[in-house]
N, C-alpha and C positions, 0 to 999 in steps of 0.2 A: 388392609386398606392401602391404596396407592399413596405415595408420598405427595404432599401438597407442593406444587411447583412454586418456586420463589417468584415474587413479583419483580418485574424488571426494574432495574435501577434508573434513576433520572440524573442527568448531568446538572451541574450547578447553573447551567444556562437554560434549563428547561422552561422556566417561567418567561424569560425574555424571548425565547423561540415561540412560545405560545402566543405572546402578545404580538409577535410579528406575523401571526397567521399560520403557523406550522401545522401540518397534519403529521401525526406521529404513528410509528409502527414499532413493535418489538423487534430488536435486532441484537443478537449475541448477548442476551441478558440485560440489555438496556432499552429504554423507551426513547427512540431517536426520531428527529424530524425527517420525514421522507420527502416532503416538498413544502414550499411556501407559495410563491406566485404560480408555480407550475414548472415541470421539468424542462420544457422547451425554453421558457424564458430564462431560467436559471443557467441552463447549459450555455445559451447564447451569451449571457452576461460574462461568464468565465472566459469564453473564447474571444470576446471583443472588448471587455472592460475589466471587471473584477467581481468576484463572488466570495462570499463569506460562509464558512462551514464550522459547525460545532462538531469536533471530532474528539471530544473529551472521553469518549468510551474506549479509545485506544489504550492499550497497555503501556505504561510509562515506568521504566525502571532506571535506577541509578546504581551502578556497580562501582565500588571504590576499593582501592588497595594498591600496594606498590607494584604488584604484577597482575593487575586487573586485565590488561590486554592479553597477556600471555595465557591466562587461564581461559579467557573467552576464545582464544585461538583454537583450542581443542574442540570447540563446538561448531565451528563454521569452516567452509572450504575456502573462504577468501583470506587473502594475506592482510591481516590487521596491522602488521608492522609497517605497511605502506601509509597508514594513517598518521597524520600530524595534528596537533591541537588546532581545532577549528574546522576539521574536515570530517566527512562521514562516508560510510560504506553501506550500500544496500547488499544484503546477503541472505542466507537461508540457514536454518537449523536443520540438521539431518539426523535421521536415526541410523542404526547399524546397517540397514539394507540400502541406504542412500535415498530413502524416501524423505520428503520435505515435511518437517514438523510445523514449520511456520516460515514466513519471510519477514524480515525486520530490517531496521536501519540502526547502525552502530555509529554513535557520535563521540568522537574523542575530544574531551574537554581539557586535556592536559593534566599537569600535576599541581596539587595544592602545595602550600609552603612546607608541609610535613613530608612531601615526596610521594604522596598517594596519587595514583592515576585515577581520574574520574571519567566514567563512561556513561552516556545516556543511551538506553535502548528503547525504541518504540516498536511495539509488537501489535498483532491483531487482537481485537477485543475478544473474539470467540475462543482464542487459544491462550489468553492471558494467564489464567491460573495454571494451565498445563505447562506453559513456557516457564513460568516462575519456578515451578517444582522441578522441571527438567534442568534448568540452569543451576539452581541452588544445589541439586544433587551432584553436580559435576564441578562445583567450586569448593576450594578449601576455605571454609567459612571462618577459619582461624586467622586468615590473612586478607580475605576479601569479604565485603559486605554487599548485600543487595537490598536496596530500599525501594519499595513499591509506592509510586506516587499516583497510581491510576485513579483512585477516588479522592485524593487530596488536591489534585491540580487540574486545571482546565487546559485543554489543547484546542487552539483555534487555527484554522487554515484560511488564508486569504490568497486567492489564486486568480491569475489573469494578467494580461499585458499591462494593466494599470495597478497591479497589486503593490508594487514598490512605492508608487506615488501616493497611494492612499494610506499606506502604513507608515511611511517615513515621518510625517509630522508627529506621530505618537511615540516614536522609538528614539532613544538617546543615540544609539549607534548609527553610523552612516551605512545604510543598507547597500550602497554601491560597492562597499568594501567586501561584501559577502558573496563569494562565487557560488555557482551551482553546486549543491551538496556541501556547502560551507555552513557554518553556524557560529554564533557568538553568545556570550552571556552579557546582558546589558540591562537597561532599566526602562520601565514603562510606568509613567505617573509616579516616578520616584521609587518604584518597587522592582525587585529582581525579575528578570524575564529571560527566558531561553528562546532564541530566535534562530530558525534554520531555514535555509533556502532549499526546501524540499517540498514535495507534494505528490498528489495522486491524480492529476488531471491532464498532464501533458503540457501544461502552461507554466510560465514562470510564476513564482509565488513563494509564500513563506508559511511556516508553521510556528506558532508562538505558544510556549508553555509557561503558565503563570498560576499564581494562587487564585482561587475563585473570585474574590472581590476585585482583583485587577482584571481578570478575564471579563467580568461583567461590564466594567468601564470600557474595555477595548471593544467589546461587541457593540455597546451602545454608541460609542464614538464612530465606529465604522458605518453602522447603519445610518446614523445622522448625517454622515458624509455622502450617503447615497449608494454605498456598496450593498448589492443585493444578497440577502441571506439565501443559502442554498441547502438542499437536503440530500439524503442518501440516493434519491433517484437520479439527480443530475450528476452526483459523484460517480455513480455507476456508469452512466452513458459516457461521461468524459474519460474515465479511465479505460473503458473498452475501446474508444477511438484511439487512445494512445497505446493499446495492447498491453496494458499493465495487468498482471495476474491478480485474480481475486482468490484468496486462500479459501479452500473448501469447495471451490467450483473449478478453477483452472489448475490449481496445484493442491496437493495433499500428500499423505504418506504413501499413496500408491504411485506417485509420480516422482521422477528424478529431475534435478536441474538440467540434465542433458536433454531430456525429452521436452521439457517445458520452455526451451529456448533461453535458459539461464546459464549456459555454459560459461558465459563471461564472468560469473561470480566464482567459478572454480579456478583458482590460481594454481596451475600445475607446477609452476616453478617454486612454489613455497614448499620446501621439503620438511614439513612437520606433519605429525599424525593428527587427524581429526576424526571424530565419529562419522562413520560412513565412507571413509576414504577407500578402503579395500573394495567396497561395492561399486563405488564410482569408477575406480581404475579398471575393474572387471568390465563394466559397461563401456568404458572408453576402448578397451581392447576388443571386445566382442562386437561392439556397435549396438546402437539402439535400433528398435524395430518400428517405433512410432514417433510422431512429433506433433507438437501443438502448432497448428497453422491458422492463418487468417482466412476467412471465407467472406466473399461478397455475394450476397444473394442476387439472383437474376430475377427481378420482379419485386413486388411489394411484400411478399410473405416474410414473416419474421421467424428466424430460427431461435428457439429458446433452449435453456439448459436442459439436458437430458434427451433432446430430440436425436433420433438415429441419423447417422450419415451412411448413405447407401452408394455402392458402386456395383453395377451390373447385377442389381437385384439382391446383393448381399450386404448385410450390415457390417461396416468396417470400422466404425467409431461412433462417437456421439458429441453433440454440441456441449461445450462447457459454459460458454457465455454467449448471449446474443441479444441484440437490440437494434432499433432503427438508429442510424447515425444522424444526429441532428445537424451536424456540420456538413456532411457529405451528401445527405439526401437519399440514402438507400440503406437497407438493412445489412448489418455486418455481424460476424460471429467468430468465435474461437472454437476449435475442435481438435481432438487427438485423432489422427488417422495414420495408417501404415505409411512408411517411407515411400513405398512404390507409388502412392497417390499424392504425396506431399509436394510434388514439384509445382512451381509457380505456373499458373495457367491451366492446371488440371481441372476438369469439370467433374464434380460429384453431385449427388442429390441429397437433399435433407427431407426426411419424412415428417410432415406436419399434418396432424389430424388425419392420418391414413392415406395421404397423398404425398407424392414426392415432387420436389421443386429444385431446379438446378442452382448450383452455387459454384463459384470459381475460386480456386486457391490463389490468394493475393499476398503481396509483401506486407509484412508488419513493420512499424505500426500503420494503422489505417490513416491516421492523421499525425502530422508532425508540424509543430509551430514554426513560424518564421524565426530565423536567427536575428532578425533586425530588432 
């Protein structure tokens, strides 16, 4: 007999999302809201005002110990010594071949009175269990502990140009003191709250980690203030406009950070060993042969994940992500293609249901928010 699949988990905010009209879909082992009012409306709310996301399915780890940062350093190519308390680093976990096991954010929370360094990691839902096992297998668990808060805590994202104004009345800390990729530990309704100025939409915004009863109060308060609840559909179209990689589609163990446009997380001046370093240095010496590029479709046809990219009748790559850009008004996509075709302005074709349609290689990101 085949094993019975596990029923998807529900986040502590499931009932509130349902009351707000959410349509749900299974995603990475969780039953998640895919949309509320509609992807277009939710996307526009984030770009022009503020939107609210339940992202409690994301993996949430706390690593603690006197040399927590030093032990994590062996797992990522980024220089974690650059971190100071209250700052964060986007990075990747690599295997021995230089392939990407996951992308994640490392938040340095500083030292507690005993001298232990406390670090928060936010990882992808689909790789959460594998990430935890990988990290724990490379930590000295006599000196460092990993606590998994994935199912015990809520994670809420509020994103958009008015995110700070909407969140500030509910948070004790002065949000203007938190820079991009900064964070703090503060209080919300008198209860502990971890607040980070990070996100996955290309807009200013915050991610708040709290216990479930506090998260429910936060969700209700923001909804009552008029912040639009948003689902995974808008989250995907927003992150694609910002050319933010989706693990399992744009990056995975078959891709290196050099190919994926993530060379900036590989800090060559940090002379420490990390898993995958030899493979990355070989790639740097020999050079990569393909690159993740942005494509702007010429016309209304939408390139979807897995569609072939064609040059002179030959398949040279495939689409990793694609969707209509709600902000720009035309279809956009990401694809891995050989370097010889990756130059800006190059015209390629995408095969869609047996017919080819032209696309132009364009600069990433497709959308960049105003600095004002």
